Legacy VTK file of the C-alpha trace (Angstrom):
# vtk DataFile Version 3.0
C-alpha trace
ASCII
DATASET POLYDATA
POINTS 250 float
2.081 82.187 23.855
0.075 79.189 22.743
1.158 79.785 19.019
4.694 79.949 20.231
4.492 76.773 22.161
2.892 75.133 19.069
5.715 76.322 16.874
8.402 75.261 19.273
6.752 71.689 19.255
6.713 71.652 15.320
10.384 72.546 15.354
11.375 70.116 17.832
9.629 67.374 15.981
11.282 68.507 12.794
14.859 68.606 14.197
14.249 65.105 15.821
13.134 63.695 12.499
16.212 64.928 10.703
18.496 63.359 13.651
16.552 60.035 13.381
17.349 59.771 9.812
21.142 60.253 10.171
23.535 57.377 11.165
26.279 57.154 13.859
29.762 56.375 12.686
31.396 53.267 14.331
34.883 54.304 15.331
35.614 50.697 15.869
35.140 49.703 12.276
38.359 49.044 10.121
36.542 47.123 7.427
36.169 48.871 3.998
32.556 47.987 4.102
30.745 46.392 7.126
28.658 44.414 7.560
29.408 42.152 4.635
26.465 41.853 2.099
25.559 38.178 3.214
24.942 39.395 6.617
22.403 42.214 5.631
18.912 41.485 6.728
16.436 40.900 3.997
13.883 43.560 3.165
10.335 42.290 3.924
7.629 43.737 1.667
5.397 46.357 3.249
7.396 46.270 6.599
9.744 48.814 7.921
13.517 48.264 7.177
16.439 49.871 9.100
20.035 48.983 8.613
23.358 51.054 8.930
26.368 50.305 6.643
29.793 51.374 7.884
32.713 52.310 5.654
36.491 52.890 6.521
39.290 54.625 4.575
42.551 52.845 4.815
45.891 54.649 4.627
46.895 52.744 1.601
45.537 50.359 -0.977
47.862 47.885 -2.823
50.844 49.661 -1.402
49.776 53.107 -2.777
49.051 55.855 -0.388
45.488 57.035 -0.075
44.849 60.788 -0.031
40.930 60.524 0.219
37.992 58.479 -0.877
34.711 59.928 -2.072
31.533 57.874 -2.508
29.452 59.715 -5.193
26.618 57.327 -6.017
24.853 54.671 -4.066
21.681 53.632 -5.894
19.268 50.747 -7.047
17.623 50.535 -3.792
13.987 49.006 -3.783
11.493 51.704 -4.377
10.568 53.427 -0.904
14.071 52.473 0.585
16.189 55.600 1.183
19.583 56.349 2.290
21.399 58.974 4.361
24.987 59.277 4.635
27.322 60.887 7.159
29.174 62.898 6.368
26.815 64.198 3.628
29.781 64.962 1.139
30.800 61.193 1.063
34.485 62.066 1.607
36.744 59.984 3.755
40.266 60.775 4.591
42.882 58.057 5.603
41.831 56.380 8.863
38.567 58.328 8.478
35.068 56.618 8.411
31.510 57.323 6.987
28.195 55.585 7.644
25.067 55.166 5.180
21.674 54.646 6.929
19.340 52.591 4.659
15.703 52.568 5.940
12.043 52.777 4.656
9.326 50.434 3.430
9.034 48.929 0.158
6.200 47.205 -1.907
8.649 46.444 -4.678
9.212 43.196 -6.549
10.625 40.262 -4.839
14.194 39.472 -5.767
17.780 40.607 -5.548
18.788 44.464 -5.870
22.393 44.933 -6.461
23.486 48.202 -5.041
25.447 49.998 -7.887
27.822 52.390 -5.919
30.605 54.524 -7.318
33.188 56.926 -6.239
36.862 57.730 -6.579
40.044 56.973 -4.543
42.464 59.768 -4.755
45.997 58.477 -4.244
49.549 59.255 -4.748
49.423 57.636 -8.247
46.437 59.593 -9.267
42.502 59.273 -9.236
41.120 55.780 -9.496
37.326 55.370 -10.063
35.670 52.592 -8.194
34.871 50.891 -11.623
38.454 51.012 -12.264
39.529 49.383 -9.043
36.798 46.725 -9.328
37.974 45.701 -13.044
41.770 45.753 -12.144
41.918 44.815 -8.423
39.165 42.049 -8.032
37.891 41.703 -4.468
39.123 45.200 -3.522
35.467 46.633 -3.483
32.672 44.181 -2.509
29.430 43.496 -4.114
26.573 44.746 -2.212
22.863 43.779 -2.679
19.539 43.833 -0.767
17.163 40.957 -1.166
13.308 41.709 -1.048
11.109 38.886 0.303
7.359 38.390 1.145
6.394 38.150 4.738
6.840 34.638 6.018
9.520 33.747 3.408
13.015 32.402 4.477
15.787 35.120 3.994
18.635 33.702 1.729
20.436 36.694 1.227
23.984 35.430 0.358
26.630 37.120 -1.702
27.365 33.820 -3.738
23.747 33.642 -4.755
23.396 37.172 -5.545
26.675 37.203 -7.850
25.574 34.109 -9.492
22.074 35.246 -10.460
23.325 38.897 -11.620
26.177 37.423 -13.450
23.717 35.047 -15.360
21.483 38.308 -16.205
24.517 40.188 -17.297
25.314 37.752 -19.734
21.984 37.752 -21.392
22.756 41.066 -23.137
25.599 42.561 -25.048
26.457 46.167 -26.136
28.095 46.941 -29.436
30.140 48.845 -30.028
31.722 49.676 -26.685
33.406 52.155 -26.453
31.224 54.382 -28.589
30.132 57.912 -29.294
26.775 57.548 -27.520
24.857 55.455 -29.797
25.001 51.608 -29.511
23.092 48.455 -30.145
21.741 46.484 -27.049
21.152 42.979 -27.966
19.615 40.148 -25.937
20.919 36.604 -26.726
18.960 34.299 -24.351
15.704 32.573 -25.173
15.114 32.266 -21.312
14.853 35.965 -20.889
11.736 37.138 -18.755
10.067 40.521 -18.729
12.140 43.286 -17.212
13.490 46.833 -17.731
16.540 48.407 -19.175
17.932 51.501 -17.264
20.807 53.719 -18.267
22.548 55.501 -15.335
25.260 58.099 -15.319
28.082 58.159 -12.935
25.975 59.906 -10.413
23.232 57.271 -10.465
20.708 59.443 -12.369
18.632 57.540 -14.844
19.044 58.983 -18.333
17.194 56.238 -20.242
14.561 53.676 -19.401
13.090 50.824 -21.477
10.597 47.852 -20.661
11.526 44.424 -22.287
9.164 41.562 -22.970
9.933 39.526 -26.046
12.431 36.549 -25.824
14.677 38.054 -28.225
15.207 41.701 -28.511
17.438 44.226 -30.000
17.400 47.980 -29.957
19.530 51.079 -30.629
20.230 53.336 -27.609
21.181 57.036 -28.140
22.460 59.098 -25.233
24.837 61.094 -27.549
23.343 64.237 -26.075
25.160 63.466 -22.652
28.664 64.081 -21.636
31.338 61.729 -22.312
32.235 59.264 -19.565
31.244 55.900 -17.952
27.617 54.973 -17.874
25.886 51.711 -16.650
23.469 49.642 -18.324
21.012 47.845 -15.945
18.876 44.832 -16.765
16.558 44.179 -14.084
13.965 41.374 -13.563
12.227 39.890 -10.636
15.339 37.644 -10.158
17.811 40.365 -9.823
20.096 42.917 -11.660
22.615 42.396 -14.354
25.058 45.528 -14.855
27.355 46.391 -17.606
29.607 49.445 -18.282
29.475 51.378 -21.433
32.118 54.070 -22.238
31.094 57.094 -24.261
34.048 58.869 -25.632
LINES 1 251
250 0 1 2 3 4 5 6 7 8 9 10 11 12 13 14 15 16 17 18 19 20 21 22 23 24 25 26 27 28 29 30 31 32 33 34 35 36 37 38 39 40 41 42 43 44 45 46 47 48 49 50 51 52 53 54 55 56 57 58 59 60 61 62 63 64 65 66 67 68 69 70 71 72 73 74 75 76 77 78 79 80 81 82 83 84 85 86 87 88 89 90 91 92 93 94 95 96 97 98 99 100 101 102 103 104 105 106 107 108 109 110 111 112 113 114 115 116 117 118 119 120 121 122 123 124 125 126 127 128 129 130 131 132 133 134 135 136 137 138 139 140 141 142 143 144 145 146 147 148 149 150 151 152 153 154 155 156 157 158 159 160 161 162 163 164 165 166 167 168 169 170 171 172 173 174 175 176 177 178 179 180 181 182 183 184 185 186 187 188 189 190 191 192 193 194 195 196 197 198 199 200 201 202 203 204 205 206 207 208 209 210 211 212 213 214 215 216 217 218 219 220 221 222 223 224 225 226 227 228 229 230 231 232 233 234 235 236 237 238 239 240 241 242 243 244 245 246 247 248 249
């Protein structure tokens, strides 16, 4: 009997833990993403963090009817910060919603962490990946980022500051050729470059190539020809933020 009570207690704790990690969908949310990035609280190093993002699927976008939207990737969170989405398949239908619970504790480097999310909008005119919407319909999908600070520092998590810093970082490197067949040159062109790291991610957010950077001027050949054709993201991350560029492997 005592063993059964212990087993029941363990199961109860496990179930409670699973539900505590999920998020509750806000049926009053009609914003594509809420809250906006500038309203997210900063992540304080070595202290628990907990925030819920709410997403909404409009019935149309730019006059085109939407059948569904699927969020397929949501990555580049600080180490130790995790996410749980509801529904878990990341699919929303018109007037539908989902939420993403972001929580955990990090000791990662102070700075901006731009969340590189991806997905596809399935419409009456065909499938439109998020990268296509961002490139051709500016402002449709917002930039999202978390700011990691030390305890006692002032939180200055603003979209303007994040976009400015990440735009500067993105301009410090170039990719040639682009598109390519999986082999390309990565070149740094800024003498003010600081130590950092280069990550190549696939469309799901998986890191398939990683490289540390240190010298003021840097050039290297990256070979990802063993992977499938498609869109990949080249990330340059430093203590100041994250610069991201897309590369097409054909």
